[in-house]
C-alpha positions as CSV (number, residue, x, y, z in Angstrom):
1,M,-15.5,14.7,19.3
2,N,-13.8,17.5,21.2
3,D,-15.5,20.6,19.7
4,P,-18.4,22.0,21.7
5,L,-20.3,21.7,18.5
6,A,-19.3,18.8,16.9
7,H,-21.0,18.5,13.5
8,V,-22.9,14.7,12.9
9,L,-24.1,13.6,9.4
10,L,-27.4,11.2,10.7
11,I,-28.0,9.3,7.6
12,E,-31.3,7.6,8.0
13,D,-35.1,7.3,6.6
14,N,-37.2,6.6,9.3
15,P,-38.4,9.3,10.7
16,G,-38.8,7.2,14.6
17,D,-35.1,5.9,14.3
18,A,-34.0,9.3,13.5
19,D,-36.0,11.1,16.5
20,L,-34.2,8.4,18.4
21,V,-31.1,9.1,17.9
22,R,-31.2,12.6,18.3
23,L,-32.6,12.0,21.4
24,R,-29.9,10.2,22.1
25,L,-27.5,12.4,21.8
26,V,-29.4,15.1,23.5
27,D,-29.2,13.7,26.1
28,G,-25.3,12.6,25.6
29,K,-22.3,14.8,27.7
30,T,-21.2,15.8,24.4
31,K,-22.9,19.0,23.0
32,V,-23.2,18.3,18.8
33,D,-25.2,19.9,15.3
34,V,-27.5,17.1,13.7
35,N,-27.6,16.9,10.2
36,C,-30.3,14.5,9.2
37,V,-31.3,13.2,5.5
38,K,-33.1,10.2,4.0
39,R,-31.7,9.3,1.1
40,L,-27.9,7.9,0.5
41,S,-28.0,10.7,-2.4
42,D,-28.7,13.5,0.1
43,G,-26.2,12.2,2.2
44,L,-23.5,12.2,-0.5
45,A,-24.7,16.1,-1.1
46,A,-24.0,17.0,1.8
47,L,-20.7,15.4,2.5
48,K,-19.6,17.8,-0.3
49,E,-20.2,20.9,1.7
50,K,-19.5,20.2,4.6
51,L,-17.4,17.0,6.3
52,P,-18.8,15.9,10.0
53,A,-17.0,14.9,12.6
54,V,-18.5,11.4,12.5
55,I,-21.5,9.5,10.1
56,L,-24.2,7.7,11.6
57,L,-25.3,5.5,8.9
58,D,-28.3,3.0,8.4
59,L,-27.7,0.5,5.6
60,N,-31.2,0.3,4.4
61,L,-31.9,3.7,2.5
62,P,-34.4,4.1,0.0
63,D,-31.6,4.5,-3.1
64,S,-29.5,2.1,-1.2
65,Q,-29.6,-1.1,0.3
66,G,-26.9,-3.2,2.5
67,A,-23.1,-2.9,2.4
68,E,-23.2,-1.0,-1.2
69,T,-24.8,1.7,1.2
70,F,-21.6,2.0,3.4
71,R,-18.8,1.9,0.4
72,K,-20.0,4.5,-1.7
73,I,-19.9,7.1,1.7
74,L,-15.8,5.6,2.2
75,E,-15.3,6.3,-1.2
76,N,-16.6,9.8,-0.9
77,A,-15.5,10.3,2.5
78,P,-12.1,8.2,3.1
79,D,-11.2,10.5,5.9
80,V,-14.6,10.4,8.0
81,P,-15.3,8.4,10.6
82,V,-18.8,6.4,10.1
83,V,-20.9,4.1,12.4
84,I,-23.4,1.7,11.3
85,L,-26.6,1.8,12.6
86,S,-28.8,-1.2,12.0
87,G,-32.0,-2.9,12.6
88,Q,-30.4,-6.1,12.2
89,D,-28.2,-7.8,14.6
90,D,-26.0,-9.1,11.5
91,E,-22.4,-10.3,13.1
92,A,-21.1,-11.1,9.6
93,L,-22.2,-7.9,7.9
94,A,-20.4,-5.8,11.1
95,M,-17.4,-7.6,10.4
96,K,-17.6,-7.3,6.7
97,A,-18.3,-3.9,7.4
98,L,-15.2,-3.2,9.4
99,H,-12.4,-4.9,7.7
100,Q,-13.7,-2.5,5.0
101,G,-12.8,0.9,6.7
102,V,-16.5,0.7,9.0
103,Q,-15.4,2.5,12.5
104,D,-18.3,0.8,14.7
105,Y,-21.9,-1.0,14.0
106,L,-24.9,-0.6,16.5
107,V,-28.1,-2.3,16.4
108,K,-31.2,-0.3,16.7
109,G,-32.5,0.3,20.1
110,A,-29.6,-1.7,21.7
111,F,-27.5,1.3,22.7
112,S,-28.1,4.7,25.1
113,S,-27.1,7.8,25.3
114,S,-23.4,7.2,26.8
115,S,-22.9,4.2,24.3
116,L,-23.6,6.6,21.6
117,E,-21.3,8.9,22.5
118,R,-18.4,6.3,23.6
119,A,-19.0,5.0,20.0
120,M,-18.8,8.2,18.2
121,R,-15.4,9.3,20.5
122,Y,-13.7,5.8,19.8
123,A,-14.6,6.3,15.8
124,V,-13.2,10.0,16.1
125,E,-10.1,8.4,17.7
126,R,-9.1,5.3,15.7
127,Q,-9.9,7.1,12.5
128,A,-7.1,9.9,13.3
129,L,-5.0,7.4,14.6
130,L,-5.6,5.8,11.2
131,R,-4.3,8.9,9.6
132,S,-1.6,9.4,11.5
133,L,-0.2,5.9,11.0
134,E,-0.7,5.9,6.9
135,M,1.0,9.5,6.9
136,S,3.5,8.4,8.8
137,R,3.9,4.9,6.2
138,R,4.0,7.5,3.4
139,Q,6.9,9.5,5.4
140,Q,8.7,6.8,5.6
141,L,8.6,5.3,1.9
142,E,9.6,9.0,0.3
143,F,12.7,8.6,2.6
144,K,13.4,5.3,1.5
145,N,12.6,6.0,-1.9
146,Q,15.3,9.5,-1.5
147,F,17.5,6.8,0.5
148,L,17.9,4.5,-2.4
149,S,18.2,7.3,-5.0
150,H,21.1,8.8,-3.2
151,V,22.6,5.0,-2.6
152,S,22.5,4.0,-6.2
153,H,24.1,7.6,-7.4
154,E,26.8,6.6,-5.1
155,L,26.8,3.2,-6.4
156,R,27.0,4.0,-10.1
157,T,30.0,6.4,-10.4
158,P,32.6,3.6,-9.1
159,L,30.9,0.9,-11.1
160,T,31.2,2.8,-14.1
161,C,34.7,3.9,-13.3
162,I,35.3,0.1,-12.8
163,H,33.3,-0.3,-16.3
164,Q,35.7,1.7,-18.3
165,F,38.9,0.6,-17.1
166,V,37.7,-2.8,-17.7
167,T,36.5,-2.1,-21.0
168,I,40.2,-0.6,-21.6
169,L,41.6,-3.6,-20.6
170,L,39.9,-5.8,-22.5
171,D,40.6,-4.2,-25.6
172,G,44.3,-3.9,-25.2
173,L,44.9,-0.3,-24.8
174,A,46.7,-1.1,-21.8
175,G,48.7,-3.8,-23.1
176,K,48.5,-7.5,-24.5
177,V,45.7,-9.5,-22.2
178,N,46.3,-13.1,-21.9
179,P,43.7,-15.6,-22.2
180,D,43.1,-16.5,-18.3
181,Q,43.4,-12.5,-17.6
182,R,40.8,-12.1,-20.5
183,D,38.6,-14.7,-18.9
184,H,38.9,-13.3,-15.4
185,L,38.1,-9.4,-16.9
186,Q,35.0,-10.5,-18.7
187,T,33.6,-12.2,-15.7
188,I,34.5,-9.1,-13.6
189,L,32.4,-7.4,-16.5
190,K,29.7,-9.2,-15.8
191,S,29.7,-8.9,-12.3
192,V,29.7,-5.0,-12.7
193,N,26.7,-5.4,-15.1
194,Q,24.7,-7.2,-12.9
195,L,25.2,-5.1,-10.3
196,G,24.1,-2.0,-11.8
197,A,21.3,-3.9,-13.1
198,M,20.5,-4.6,-9.4
199,V,20.6,-0.9,-8.1
200,R,18.4,-0.3,-11.5
201,D,15.9,-3.3,-10.3
202,L,16.0,-2.3,-6.7
203,L,15.3,1.8,-7.9
204,E,12.6,0.4,-10.0
205,A,10.9,-2.1,-7.1
206,S,11.2,1.3,-5.0
207,R,9.4,3.3,-7.6
208,A,6.7,0.2,-8.0
209,E,5.4,0.3,-4.4
210,S,5.4,3.9,-4.5
211,G,2.8,3.5,-7.4
212,K,5.4,5.2,-10.5
213,I,5.8,2.5,-12.3
214,R,4.1,-0.1,-13.9
215,I,5.0,-3.7,-13.6
216,E,4.8,-6.3,-16.5
217,P,5.8,-9.5,-16.7
218,R,8.0,-11.1,-19.5
219,C,9.7,-13.8,-20.5
220,V,13.3,-14.8,-19.5
221,E,15.9,-17.7,-20.0
222,I,16.7,-19.4,-17.1
223,G,19.6,-21.0,-18.7
224,D,21.4,-17.9,-19.4
225,L,20.8,-16.9,-15.6
226,I,22.4,-19.8,-14.4
227,R,25.4,-19.8,-17.1
228,Q,26.2,-16.5,-15.6
229,A,25.9,-17.5,-12.1
230,V,27.6,-20.3,-12.6
231,T,30.8,-18.3,-14.2
232,M,30.3,-15.6,-11.5
233,M,30.8,-18.5,-9.2
234,Q,34.1,-20.4,-10.8
235,P,36.8,-19.1,-9.0
236,V,35.4,-19.2,-5.8
237,A,34.3,-22.9,-6.8
238,R,38.2,-23.9,-7.9
239,E,39.8,-22.4,-4.1
240,K,37.1,-24.8,-2.2
241,E,37.8,-27.5,-4.6
242,V,34.4,-27.6,-5.9
243,G,33.1,-28.6,-9.2
244,L,30.4,-26.0,-11.1
245,E,29.3,-26.8,-14.3
246,V,26.2,-26.8,-16.8
247,P,25.1,-29.5,-18.5
248,S,24.7,-27.9,-22.5
249,C,22.3,-31.2,-23.6
250,V,19.8,-29.7,-20.8
251,E,17.0,-27.8,-22.2
252,M,16.0,-24.7,-19.6
253,P,12.3,-23.9,-20.2
254,A,12.2,-20.1,-20.0
255,A,10.2,-18.1,-17.5
256,F,7.8,-15.0,-16.7
257,S,9.6,-12.7,-14.2
258,R,8.3,-9.3,-13.6
259,C,10.4,-5.8,-14.5
C-alpha cells in the first residue's frame, strides 16, 4: 500500500455499500484507485487485465454466494490479498475464510476509514510475508534435493565397489571361501544392497515431497523383512550372547507399503 495510486478491486453489487466503501477509502490517508464491479465474473475478468494491490469482496453476489465466492477469487488470484466485506457478523464463516487464505473479514457498516485502511495495509503485508515464506520454503527444498543428490552419488560409488569385491570373493575368484566366510560375505552383500535401497528410497522420498514422483502402495512380505533384519543383526547378537531367531512355523501376513 505504499504506492500512492494503489489499485483496489471492489466486488460489490449493492450501490449503497459500494459508495460507502468508496467514501471510507477517500477519507483515508492513502490514495487509491478503485475499480468497482458488481458480479464475480466481472471481477475475475478484471483480474486478468490487471492485478490489484488488494481485493475487497462481498460474498453474496448475483452470480456467486457464500464461501464459493472467495474460493473462486483465491483460485484465480492466489497472490493477491483478499478482505471480505460482509453484511453478516458470522464468526464461523470468517474463520473458515481466514483458514482458506483470506486475509481479513470486516462487517459492513462496522468499520471506519482508518480501520478499513489498516485492514488493507495489514492484508498486503501478511500476503507479502506469506509469499516470502513460500519462496524460502521452495529454496530450502531445492537445496535439500541438491544435497541429497550429491550425498547419494558419493555413497553409491563406495557401495558399488564393496558390492563388486564381495561378489568376487563369493564367486571364488580370489581363492576358496569356507562356509562361515561365505555366510559373512552374504550378510555383507545383503547389507550393501539394503543400504543402496535406502539411498534410493531417500531420493525417492525427496522427489515425492517436491511433487516429482507418484507414490503408490504395494504388497510386501513382512516375514522376508524380519528375516533380513535378523540375519544382519546376528553377529552383534552373538557378541552380546543374545539369541535371535524367526520361527519358521509362524505365518506372517503381507502388508501394504508406499513405494
